[in-house]
C-alpha positions, 0 to 999 in steps of 0.5 A: 307447278304454277311457278314452272308454268310462268317461266315457260310462258316468259321464255316463249314471249322473249324469243319472238321479240329477239327475232323481230329485233333481228329482222328489223335490223336487217331491213333498216340496214338494207334501206340505209345502205349507201351507193358505192363511191364512184371516183371522179374523172375528167377528160377533154375530147376534140370532136373534130379528131375524135381523140383525147386532146392535150391542146387545141389548134384553131385555124387562122380563118377563125370559126367554131370548134367543139370539145366534149368534156367527159366527167361525172362531177360538176365543173367550171372553166377558168381562162383569161378573157381575150378578144379573139376567143369565146368559150361557152358554157363555162360551167356544167355538170357531168359530160357536156359539149364546150363550144369554142368560137374564134375570130379571124387572125389577120395579123402575122402573129400566133395567139395562145391562151390557157384554160383550167377546169376545176371541180369545186376548188380543185383543178382537175385539168390545168393549162390546156392550151388553145392556140390560134394559128396564123397563115404563115406555114408550109403547105404540103400537097400535090401539083397537077401540071399541064403544058405544051412542054410534054416532059413536065406534064404530070399525066406523062410523069405519073399515073396518080391523078393527084399529080406530083408531090409539091410544097408551098411556103407562105412567109412574111418578108419586108412587110409583104407576104411571100409565096414560094412553090417548089416541086421536083419533076422526075426527069432523066436529069433531076429538075426542081421547079421553083416559083416565087411571088410577093404581095399582100394577103387579103380577106374575103367573106363569101357565103358566111365563110371567111378566106384569105386570098393572094394574087400576085405576078412574077417571072419564071426562067425556062432556060434551066428546064430546057437544059434539063430536057436537052431542048434549046427551044425551051428557054427565056423568062416568062411572066407568071400570075398566081391566084391562091385561096386559104381556107381552114388549114388548106391552100389551093391555087392556080399558077399560070406561066406565060399567060395572056394579056388579061391573065388568061390561059393561052392554049398550047402556050401557057403552062398551068399548075394547080396546087392543093395542100394542107399545113 
């Protein structure tokens, strides 16, 4: 009887030990459980446009732009150092803002550089282009015309308060900057008004903002317009003057046909064109 009693007692001791070991294993497994692996991601967003960026175009007037680097890893920016561009910061962890500062482009050439973003030694974004534009471009916009010649006044031609569609091209010809304004005036007989100017572009800084300014003189022959509107009194070559400003990617100017001696507007004589456009 004593021998049987010992076996029962031994069995009772083994079961709690097995249960303790099982529970301990569960507790240890839960405490040692690793976080699930998260895939790495990297993307650049242009804060100005609010969209994923494939390249960044900088205004010829320079300034500051920002990109948001969306990521869940450490990153570093590599790029060829150029005198007109500064990027900060060039390293970080997770999502962050990258500030791009560019200087005024006074030359007639466009500049480009490329950046790469690496995680450790792995390139995750390669050959992202940053381009600093020049001011040579075609600016599309609208023109408002006021004139003693009623048939070309935009308030007579359209109900659109912005005026009529017009284009202005800025180019370089013979070492000078040329500005060519073109608009099609919807008359009974179609008429294209073209005015051209040539001079130097200057830079001006006002209130910490840099802009390009262009002032020039030229001439305009009213005779073809007189033929188009069947009015022989509208004829002759008239002096013209233009004062233009280019800020960011926008061009605005006032153009006067037949101005006064001090380039002023003569009531009931001068024709005035106001243009606003973007590249």
